[in-house]
PyMOL Python script that loads the backbone (N, CA, C, O; Angstrom):
from pymol import cmd

cmd.read_pdbstr("""\
ATOM      1  N   MET A   1     -13.176 -18.659   1.475  1.00  0.00           N
ATOM      2  CA  MET A   1     -12.133 -18.507   2.450  1.00  0.00           C
ATOM      3  C   MET A   1     -12.714 -18.877   3.808  1.00  0.00           C
ATOM      4  O   MET A   1     -13.815 -18.453   4.161  1.00  0.00           O
ATOM      5  N   SER A   2     -11.978 -19.657   4.549  1.00  0.00           N
ATOM      6  CA  SER A   2     -12.435 -19.989   5.893  1.00  0.00           C
ATOM      7  C   SER A   2     -11.366 -19.571   6.892  1.00  0.00           C
ATOM      8  O   SER A   2     -10.173 -19.768   6.664  1.00  0.00           O
ATOM      9  N   LEU A   3     -11.809 -18.993   7.995  1.00  0.00           N
ATOM     10  CA  LEU A   3     -10.909 -18.527   9.038  1.00  0.00           C
ATOM     11  C   LEU A   3     -11.247 -19.207  10.351  1.00  0.00           C
ATOM     12  O   LEU A   3     -12.389 -19.599  10.591  1.00  0.00           O
ATOM     13  N   ASP A   4     -10.253 -19.336  11.180  1.00  0.00           N
ATOM     14  CA  ASP A   4     -10.413 -19.910  12.503  1.00  0.00           C
ATOM     15  C   ASP A   4     -11.535 -19.182  13.261  1.00  0.00           C
ATOM     16  O   ASP A   4     -11.670 -17.962  13.167  1.00  0.00           O
ATOM     17  N   GLU A   5     -12.325 -19.939  14.003  1.00  0.00           N
ATOM     18  CA  GLU A   5     -13.474 -19.368  14.721  1.00  0.00           C
ATOM     19  C   GLU A   5     -13.038 -18.295  15.726  1.00  0.00           C
ATOM     20  O   GLU A   5     -13.689 -17.257  15.850  1.00  0.00           O
ATOM     21  N   LYS A   6     -11.950 -18.543  16.434  1.00  0.00           N
ATOM     22  CA  LYS A   6     -11.452 -17.556  17.407  1.00  0.00           C
ATOM     23  C   LYS A   6     -11.026 -16.264  16.700  1.00  0.00           C
ATOM     24  O   LYS A   6     -11.292 -15.162  17.180  1.00  0.00           O
ATOM     25  N   LEU A   7     -10.368 -16.421  15.564  1.00  0.00           N
ATOM     26  CA  LEU A   7      -9.955 -15.263  14.789  1.00  0.00           C
ATOM     27  C   LEU A   7     -11.166 -14.476  14.303  1.00  0.00           C
ATOM     28  O   LEU A   7     -11.176 -13.247  14.365  1.00  0.00           O
ATOM     29  N   MET A   8     -12.187 -15.181  13.821  1.00  0.00           N
ATOM     30  CA  MET A   8     -13.400 -14.495  13.354  1.00  0.00           C
ATOM     31  C   MET A   8     -14.103 -13.758  14.489  1.00  0.00           C
ATOM     32  O   MET A   8     -14.686 -12.695  14.275  1.00  0.00           O
ATOM     33  N   THR A   9     -14.051 -14.318  15.692  1.00  0.00           N
ATOM     34  CA  THR A   9     -14.631 -13.633  16.855  1.00  0.00           C
ATOM     35  C   THR A   9     -13.886 -12.327  17.103  1.00  0.00           C
ATOM     36  O   THR A   9     -14.504 -11.297  17.374  1.00  0.00           O
ATOM     37  N   GLU A  10     -12.559 -12.370  17.011  1.00  0.00           N
ATOM     38  CA  GLU A  10     -11.751 -11.161  17.189  1.00  0.00           C
ATOM     39  C   GLU A  10     -12.051 -10.135  16.098  1.00  0.00           C
ATOM     40  O   GLU A  10     -12.166  -8.939  16.367  1.00  0.00           O
ATOM     41  N   VAL A  11     -12.174 -10.615  14.878  1.00  0.00           N
ATOM     42  CA  VAL A  11     -12.507  -9.728  13.758  1.00  0.00           C
ATOM     43  C   VAL A  11     -13.851  -9.058  14.016  1.00  0.00           C
ATOM     44  O   VAL A  11     -13.985  -7.846  13.847  1.00  0.00           O
ATOM     45  N   HIS A  12     -14.837  -9.833  14.420  1.00  0.00           N
ATOM     46  CA  HIS A  12     -16.171  -9.298  14.665  1.00  0.00           C
ATOM     47  C   HIS A  12     -16.163  -8.269  15.796  1.00  0.00           C
ATOM     48  O   HIS A  12     -16.800  -7.222  15.686  1.00  0.00           O
ATOM     49  N   GLU A  13     -15.451  -8.561  16.873  1.00  0.00           N
ATOM     50  CA  GLU A  13     -15.377  -7.619  17.994  1.00  0.00           C
ATOM     51  C   GLU A  13     -14.669  -6.325  17.585  1.00  0.00           C
ATOM     52  O   GLU A  13     -15.083  -5.232  17.969  1.00  0.00           O
ATOM     53  N   THR A  14     -13.612  -6.464  16.812  1.00  0.00           N
ATOM     54  CA  THR A  14     -12.900  -5.282  16.318  1.00  0.00           C
ATOM     55  C   THR A  14     -13.808  -4.459  15.415  1.00  0.00           C
ATOM     56  O   THR A  14     -13.826  -3.230  15.497  1.00  0.00           O
ATOM     57  N   ALA A  15     -14.554  -5.129  14.566  1.00  0.00           N
ATOM     58  CA  ALA A  15     -15.486  -4.439  13.669  1.00  0.00           C
ATOM     59  C   ALA A  15     -16.540  -3.668  14.462  1.00  0.00           C
ATOM     60  O   ALA A  15     -16.847  -2.519  14.142  1.00  0.00           O
ATOM     61  N   GLN A  16     -17.078  -4.288  15.474  1.00  0.00           N
ATOM     62  CA  GLN A  16     -18.099  -3.616  16.290  1.00  0.00           C
ATOM     63  C   GLN A  16     -17.527  -2.378  16.976  1.00  0.00           C
ATOM     64  O   GLN A  16     -18.166  -1.326  17.008  1.00  0.00           O
ATOM     65  N   ARG A  17     -16.311  -2.511  17.529  1.00  0.00           N
ATOM     66  CA  ARG A  17     -15.689  -1.377  18.224  1.00  0.00           C
ATOM     67  C   ARG A  17     -15.366  -0.230  17.273  1.00  0.00           C
ATOM     68  O   ARG A  17     -15.461   0.939  17.648  1.00  0.00           O
ATOM     69  N   SER A  18     -14.992  -0.559  16.064  1.00  0.00           N
ATOM     70  CA  SER A  18     -14.549   0.467  15.123  1.00  0.00           C
ATOM     71  C   SER A  18     -15.648   0.986  14.204  1.00  0.00           C
ATOM     72  O   SER A  18     -15.451   1.969  13.489  1.00  0.00           O
ATOM     73  N   GLY A  19     -16.796   0.333  14.222  1.00  0.00           N
ATOM     74  CA  GLY A  19     -17.882   0.762  13.342  1.00  0.00           C
ATOM     75  C   GLY A  19     -17.699   0.307  11.906  1.00  0.00           C
ATOM     76  O   GLY A  19     -18.326   0.851  10.998  1.00  0.00           O
ATOM     77  N   LEU A  20     -16.853  -0.678  11.694  1.00  0.00           N
ATOM     78  CA  LEU A  20     -16.617  -1.215  10.357  1.00  0.00           C
ATOM     79  C   LEU A  20     -17.302  -2.568  10.225  1.00  0.00           C
ATOM     80  O   LEU A  20     -17.742  -3.158  11.212  1.00  0.00           O
ATOM     81  N   SER A  21     -17.385  -3.043   8.994  1.00  0.00           N
ATOM     82  CA  SER A  21     -17.905  -4.394   8.781  1.00  0.00           C
ATOM     83  C   SER A  21     -16.769  -5.392   8.998  1.00  0.00           C
ATOM     84  O   SER A  21     -15.598  -5.014   8.994  1.00  0.00           O
ATOM     85  N   ASP A  22     -17.115  -6.655   9.185  1.00  0.00           N
ATOM     86  CA  ASP A  22     -16.103  -7.693   9.316  1.00  0.00           C
ATOM     87  C   ASP A  22     -15.190  -7.703   8.089  1.00  0.00           C
ATOM     88  O   ASP A  22     -13.971  -7.816   8.219  1.00  0.00           O
ATOM     89  N   ASP A  23     -15.777  -7.586   6.911  1.00  0.00           N
ATOM     90  CA  ASP A  23     -15.004  -7.595   5.669  1.00  0.00           C
ATOM     91  C   ASP A  23     -13.995  -6.445   5.633  1.00  0.00           C
ATOM     92  O   ASP A  23     -12.861  -6.625   5.189  1.00  0.00           O
ATOM     93  N   GLU A  24     -14.409  -5.269   6.098  1.00  0.00           N
ATOM     94  CA  GLU A  24     -13.506  -4.121   6.096  1.00  0.00           C
ATOM     95  C   GLU A  24     -12.330  -4.337   7.044  1.00  0.00           C
ATOM     96  O   GLU A  24     -11.200  -3.970   6.724  1.00  0.00           O
ATOM     97  N   VAL A  25     -12.587  -4.926   8.201  1.00  0.00           N
ATOM     98  CA  VAL A  25     -11.516  -5.220   9.157  1.00  0.00           C
ATOM     99  C   VAL A  25     -10.532  -6.207   8.538  1.00  0.00           C
ATOM    100  O   VAL A  25      -9.320  -6.018   8.643  1.00  0.00           O
ATOM    101  N   ILE A  26     -11.036  -7.249   7.901  1.00  0.00           N
ATOM    102  CA  ILE A  26     -10.183  -8.251   7.264  1.00  0.00           C
ATOM    103  C   ILE A  26      -9.379  -7.610   6.136  1.00  0.00           C
ATOM    104  O   ILE A  26      -8.181  -7.864   6.012  1.00  0.00           O
ATOM    105  N   GLU A  27     -10.018  -6.787   5.316  1.00  0.00           N
ATOM    106  CA  GLU A  27      -9.318  -6.138   4.210  1.00  0.00           C
ATOM    107  C   GLU A  27      -8.206  -5.230   4.725  1.00  0.00           C
ATOM    108  O   GLU A  27      -7.100  -5.248   4.186  1.00  0.00           O
ATOM    109  N   GLN A  28      -8.481  -4.442   5.755  1.00  0.00           N
ATOM    110  CA  GLN A  28      -7.455  -3.569   6.315  1.00  0.00           C
ATOM    111  C   GLN A  28      -6.278  -4.375   6.852  1.00  0.00           C
ATOM    112  O   GLN A  28      -5.122  -4.001   6.652  1.00  0.00           O
ATOM    113  N   ALA A  29      -6.567  -5.469   7.527  1.00  0.00           N
ATOM    114  CA  ALA A  29      -5.501  -6.321   8.068  1.00  0.00           C
ATOM    115  C   ALA A  29      -4.651  -6.914   6.941  1.00  0.00           C
ATOM    116  O   ALA A  29      -3.425  -6.960   7.045  1.00  0.00           O
ATOM    117  N   LEU A  30      -5.289  -7.359   5.888  1.00  0.00           N
ATOM    118  CA  LEU A  30      -4.550  -7.921   4.754  1.00  0.00           C
ATOM    119  C   LEU A  30      -3.713  -6.853   4.056  1.00  0.00           C
ATOM    120  O   LEU A  30      -2.578  -7.114   3.656  1.00  0.00           O
ATOM    121  N   ARG A  31      -4.268  -5.659   3.911  1.00  0.00           N
ATOM    122  CA  ARG A  31      -3.520  -4.563   3.287  1.00  0.00           C
ATOM    123  C   ARG A  31      -2.252  -4.253   4.091  1.00  0.00           C
ATOM    124  O   ARG A  31      -1.176  -4.065   3.522  1.00  0.00           O
ATOM    125  N   ARG A  32      -2.393  -4.204   5.418  1.00  0.00           N
ATOM    126  CA  ARG A  32      -1.215  -3.966   6.265  1.00  0.00           C
ATOM    127  C   ARG A  32      -0.218  -5.097   6.116  1.00  0.00           C
ATOM    128  O   ARG A  32       0.984  -4.855   6.009  1.00  0.00           O
ATOM    129  N   PHE A  33      -0.698  -6.315   6.108  1.00  0.00           N
ATOM    130  CA  PHE A  33       0.176  -7.490   6.042  1.00  0.00           C
ATOM    131  C   PHE A  33       0.994  -7.530   4.755  1.00  0.00           C
ATOM    132  O   PHE A  33       2.189  -7.828   4.784  1.00  0.00           O
ATOM    133  N   VAL A  34       0.360  -7.234   3.641  1.00  0.00           N
ATOM    134  CA  VAL A  34       1.078  -7.312   2.364  1.00  0.00           C
ATOM    135  C   VAL A  34       1.720  -5.984   1.969  1.00  0.00           C
ATOM    136  O   VAL A  34       2.354  -5.896   0.917  1.00  0.00           O
ATOM    137  N   GLY A  35       1.566  -4.963   2.789  1.00  0.00           N
ATOM    138  CA  GLY A  35       2.242  -3.695   2.541  1.00  0.00           C
ATOM    139  C   GLY A  35       1.488  -2.701   1.695  1.00  0.00           C
ATOM    140  O   GLY A  35       2.033  -1.649   1.361  1.00  0.00           O
ATOM    141  N   LEU A  36       0.263  -2.992   1.340  1.00  0.00           N
ATOM    142  CA  LEU A  36      -0.488  -2.059   0.497  1.00  0.00           C
ATOM    143  C   LEU A  36      -0.840  -0.775   1.227  1.00  0.00           C
ATOM    144  O   LEU A  36      -0.968   0.281   0.608  1.00  0.00           O
ATOM    145  N   GLU A  37      -0.997  -0.862   2.539  1.00  0.00           N
ATOM    146  CA  GLU A  37      -1.335   0.335   3.300  1.00  0.00           C
ATOM    147  C   GLU A  37      -0.238   1.387   3.156  1.00  0.00           C
ATOM    148  O   GLU A  37      -0.524   2.577   3.024  1.00  0.00           O
ATOM    149  N   VAL A  38       1.002   0.948   3.180  1.00  0.00           N
ATOM    150  CA  VAL A  38       2.121   1.869   3.026  1.00  0.00           C
ATOM    151  C   VAL A  38       2.092   2.498   1.643  1.00  0.00           C
ATOM    152  O   VAL A  38       2.296   3.703   1.500  1.00  0.00           O
ATOM    153  N   LEU A  39       1.840   1.687   0.627  1.00  0.00           N
ATOM    154  CA  LEU A  39       1.766   2.217  -0.732  1.00  0.00           C
ATOM    155  C   LEU A  39       0.618   3.209  -0.884  1.00  0.00           C
ATOM    156  O   LEU A  39       0.772   4.251  -1.520  1.00  0.00           O
ATOM    157  N   ASP A  40      -0.534   2.884  -0.300  1.00  0.00           N
ATOM    158  CA  ASP A  40      -1.683   3.801  -0.364  1.00  0.00           C
ATOM    159  C   ASP A  40      -1.342   5.134   0.278  1.00  0.00           C
ATOM    160  O   ASP A  40      -1.699   6.192  -0.240  1.00  0.00           O
ATOM    161  N   GLU A  41      -0.643   5.077   1.416  1.00  0.00           N
ATOM    162  CA  GLU A  41      -0.265   6.313   2.114  1.00  0.00           C
ATOM    163  C   GLU A  41       0.707   7.137   1.270  1.00  0.00           C
ATOM    164  O   GLU A  41       0.574   8.357   1.170  1.00  0.00           O
ATOM    165  N   LEU A  42       1.669   6.471   0.673  1.00  0.00           N
ATOM    166  CA  LEU A  42       2.621   7.188  -0.169  1.00  0.00           C
ATOM    167  C   LEU A  42       1.937   7.827  -1.372  1.00  0.00           C
ATOM    168  O   LEU A  42       2.216   8.978  -1.709  1.00  0.00           O
ATOM    169  N   TRP A  43       1.042   7.082  -2.018  1.00  0.00           N
ATOM    170  CA  TRP A  43       0.329   7.626  -3.179  1.00  0.00           C
ATOM    171  C   TRP A  43      -0.553   8.804  -2.794  1.00  0.00           C
ATOM    172  O   TRP A  43      -0.721   9.733  -3.583  1.00  0.00           O
ATOM    173  N   SER A  44      -1.123   8.776  -1.581  1.00  0.00           N
ATOM    174  CA  SER A  44      -1.998   9.876  -1.163  1.00  0.00           C
ATOM    175  C   SER A  44      -1.213  11.170  -0.980  1.00  0.00           C
ATOM    176  O   SER A  44      -1.782  12.259  -1.056  1.00  0.00           O
ATOM    177  N   ARG A  45       0.103  11.053  -0.736  1.00  0.00           N
ATOM    178  CA  ARG A  45       0.949  12.241  -0.570  1.00  0.00           C
ATOM    179  C   ARG A  45       1.534  12.717  -1.895  1.00  0.00           C
ATOM    180  O   ARG A  45       2.179  13.765  -1.938  1.00  0.00           O
ATOM    181  N   ASN A  46       1.326  11.982  -2.957  1.00  0.00           N
ATOM    182  CA  ASN A  46       1.882  12.325  -4.253  1.00  0.00           C
ATOM    183  C   ASN A  46       1.075  13.468  -4.875  1.00  0.00           C
ATOM    184  O   ASN A  46      -0.131  13.353  -5.089  1.00  0.00           O
ATOM    185  N   HIS A  47       1.767  14.563  -5.155  1.00  0.00           N
ATOM    186  CA  HIS A  47       1.083  15.714  -5.757  1.00  0.00           C
ATOM    187  C   HIS A  47       1.649  16.034  -7.136  1.00  0.00           C
ATOM    188  O   HIS A  47       1.445  17.126  -7.665  1.00  0.00           O
ATOM    189  N   LEU A  48       2.365  15.064  -7.713  1.00  0.00           N
ATOM    190  CA  LEU A  48       2.924  15.260  -9.043  1.00  0.00           C
ATOM    191  C   LEU A  48       1.912  14.862 -10.110  1.00  0.00           C
ATOM    192  O   LEU A  48       1.106  13.949  -9.928  1.00  0.00           O
ATOM    193  N   SER A  49       1.980  15.563 -11.206  1.00  0.00           N
ATOM    194  CA  SER A  49       1.179  15.128 -12.353  1.00  0.00           C
ATOM    195  C   SER A  49       1.876  13.917 -12.967  1.00  0.00           C
ATOM    196  O   SER A  49       3.025  13.617 -12.642  1.00  0.00           O
ATOM    197  N   GLU A  50       1.177  13.236 -13.844  1.00  0.00           N
ATOM    198  CA  GLU A  50       1.781  12.080 -14.508  1.00  0.00           C
ATOM    199  C   GLU A  50       3.008  12.507 -15.313  1.00  0.00           C
ATOM    200  O   GLU A  50       4.016  11.800 -15.342  1.00  0.00           O
ATOM    201  N   ALA A  51       2.917  13.656 -15.960  1.00  0.00           N
ATOM    202  CA  ALA A  51       4.040  14.154 -16.764  1.00  0.00           C
ATOM    203  C   ALA A  51       5.244  14.477 -15.881  1.00  0.00           C
ATOM    204  O   ALA A  51       6.378  14.163 -16.246  1.00  0.00           O
ATOM    205  N   GLU A  52       5.013  15.100 -14.729  1.00  0.00           N
ATOM    206  CA  GLU A  52       6.111  15.415 -13.813  1.00  0.00           C
ATOM    207  C   GLU A  52       6.770  14.143 -13.280  1.00  0.00           C
ATOM    208  O   GLU A  52       7.995  14.058 -13.196  1.00  0.00           O
ATOM    209  N   ALA A  53       5.959  13.170 -12.926  1.00  0.00           N
ATOM    210  CA  ALA A  53       6.490  11.906 -12.421  1.00  0.00           C
ATOM    211  C   ALA A  53       7.306  11.206 -13.498  1.00  0.00           C
ATOM    212  O   ALA A  53       8.367  10.655 -13.206  1.00  0.00           O
ATOM    213  N   MET A  54       6.831  11.220 -14.728  1.00  0.00           N
ATOM    214  CA  MET A  54       7.551  10.588 -15.827  1.00  0.00           C
ATOM    215  C   MET A  54       8.873  11.306 -16.093  1.00  0.00           C
ATOM    216  O   MET A  54       9.883  10.664 -16.381  1.00  0.00           O
ATOM    217  N   GLU A  55       8.867  12.629 -15.998  1.00  0.00           N
ATOM    218  CA  GLU A  55      10.091  13.414 -16.198  1.00  0.00           C
ATOM    219  C   GLU A  55      11.150  13.049 -15.137  1.00  0.00           C
ATOM    220  O   GLU A  55      12.324  12.883 -15.468  1.00  0.00           O
ATOM    221  N   ILE A  56      10.741  12.927 -13.889  1.00  0.00           N
ATOM    222  CA  ILE A  56      11.668  12.547 -12.816  1.00  0.00           C
ATOM    223  C   ILE A  56      12.186  11.135 -13.045  1.00  0.00           C
ATOM    224  O   ILE A  56      13.384  10.885 -12.915  1.00  0.00           O
ATOM    225  N   ALA A  57      11.301  10.218 -13.381  1.00  0.00           N
ATOM    226  CA  ALA A  57      11.708   8.826 -13.616  1.00  0.00           C
ATOM    227  C   ALA A  57      12.696   8.732 -14.780  1.00  0.00           C
ATOM    228  O   ALA A  57      13.693   8.014 -14.694  1.00  0.00           O
ATOM    229  N   THR A  58      12.424   9.443 -15.845  1.00  0.00           N
ATOM    230  CA  THR A  58      13.309   9.439 -17.016  1.00  0.00           C
ATOM    231  C   THR A  58      14.670  10.023 -16.663  1.00  0.00           C
ATOM    232  O   THR A  58      15.705   9.487 -17.058  1.00  0.00           O
ATOM    233  N   SER A  59      14.664  11.112 -15.928  1.00  0.00           N
ATOM    234  CA  SER A  59      15.909  11.745 -15.516  1.00  0.00           C
ATOM    235  C   SER A  59      16.748  10.811 -14.643  1.00  0.00           C
ATOM    236  O   SER A  59      17.962  10.714 -14.829  1.00  0.00           O
ATOM    237  N   GLU A  60      16.115  10.132 -13.704  1.00  0.00           N
ATOM    238  CA  GLU A  60      16.823   9.193 -12.832  1.00  0.00           C
ATOM    239  C   GLU A  60      17.363   7.998 -13.618  1.00  0.00           C
ATOM    240  O   GLU A  60      18.468   7.524 -13.354  1.00  0.00           O
ATOM    241  N   LEU A  61      16.597   7.523 -14.564  1.00  0.00           N
ATOM    242  CA  LEU A  61      17.036   6.409 -15.397  1.00  0.00           C
ATOM    243  C   LEU A  61      18.259   6.800 -16.223  1.00  0.00           C
ATOM    244  O   LEU A  61      19.205   6.022 -16.345  1.00  0.00           O
ATOM    245  N   ARG A  62      18.239   8.010 -16.792  1.00  0.00           N
ATOM    246  CA  ARG A  62      19.391   8.486 -17.569  1.00  0.00           C
ATOM    247  C   ARG A  62      20.631   8.609 -16.678  1.00  0.00           C
ATOM    248  O   ARG A  62      21.734   8.246 -17.085  1.00  0.00           O
ATOM    249  N   ALA A  63      20.439   9.120 -15.466  1.00  0.00           N
ATOM    250  CA  ALA A  63      21.566   9.255 -14.538  1.00  0.00           C
ATOM    251  C   ALA A  63      22.139   7.887 -14.175  1.00  0.00           C
ATOM    252  O   ALA A  63      23.357   7.716 -14.113  1.00  0.00           O
ATOM    253  N   LEU A  64      21.274   6.931 -13.939  1.00  0.00           N
ATOM    254  CA  LEU A  64      21.722   5.578 -13.617  1.00  0.00           C
ATOM    255  C   LEU A  64      22.490   4.953 -14.779  1.00  0.00           C
ATOM    256  O   LEU A  64      23.520   4.311 -14.575  1.00  0.00           O
ATOM    257  N   ARG A  65      21.993   5.141 -15.979  1.00  0.00           N
ATOM    258  CA  ARG A  65      22.674   4.604 -17.166  1.00  0.00           C
ATOM    259  C   ARG A  65      24.045   5.257 -17.344  1.00  0.00           C
ATOM    260  O   ARG A  65      25.004   4.585 -17.721  1.00  0.00           O
ATOM    261  N   SER A  66      24.144   6.557 -17.077  1.00  0.00           N
ATOM    262  CA  SER A  66      25.431   7.251 -17.171  1.00  0.00           C
ATOM    263  C   SER A  66      26.414   6.710 -16.173  1.00  0.00           C
ATOM    264  O   SER A  66      27.590   6.543 -16.494  1.00  0.00           O
ATOM    265  N   GLU A  67      25.953   6.426 -14.947  1.00  0.00           N
ATOM    266  CA  GLU A  67      26.813   5.858 -13.906  1.00  0.00           C
ATOM    267  C   GLU A  67      27.329   4.488 -14.341  1.00  0.00           C
ATOM    268  O   GLU A  67      28.503   4.173 -14.141  1.00  0.00           O
ATOM    269  N   HIS A  68      26.461   3.676 -14.933  1.00  0.00           N
ATOM    270  CA  HIS A  68      26.869   2.334 -15.361  1.00  0.00           C
ATOM    271  C   HIS A  68      27.883   2.389 -16.511  1.00  0.00           C
ATOM    272  O   HIS A  68      28.801   1.571 -16.576  1.00  0.00           O
ATOM    273  N   LYS A  69      27.711   3.358 -17.413  1.00  0.00           N
ATOM    274  CA  LYS A  69      28.654   3.507 -18.530  1.00  0.00           C
ATOM    275  C   LYS A  69      30.024   3.947 -18.029  1.00  0.00           C
ATOM    276  O   LYS A  69      31.054   3.528 -18.559  1.00  0.00           O
ATOM    277  N   ALA A  70      30.027   4.793 -17.005  1.00  0.00           N
ATOM    278  CA  ALA A  70      31.274   5.324 -16.458  1.00  0.00           C
ATOM    279  C   ALA A  70      32.059   4.276 -15.682  1.00  0.00           C
ATOM    280  O   ALA A  70      33.274   4.405 -15.530  1.00  0.00           O
ATOM    281  N   SER A  71      31.398   3.258 -15.196  1.00  0.00           N
ATOM    282  CA  SER A  71      32.109   2.256 -14.382  1.00  0.00           C
ATOM    283  C   SER A  71      32.563   1.055 -15.148  1.00  0.00           C
ATOM    284  O   SER A  71      33.168   0.150 -14.575  1.00  0.00           O
TER     285      SER A  71
END
""", "prot")
cmd.dss("prot")
cmd.show_as("cartoon", "prot")
cmd.util.cbc("prot")
cmd.orient("prot")
């Protein structure tokens, strides 16, 4: 991967200010850009077990199917 020299200078300066490596700054920026940061934040707040999450998903799917049958 090659990046513009000016951009790499900005990445390096940001890394120095934040105490991160250049790679970490680039990874964080890419995560924000593609939306993974939001997903990571949501998952970190998830306190359901896998079984509880599956039960909710199944219940919602059944409700959706019932709505479609009724219409």
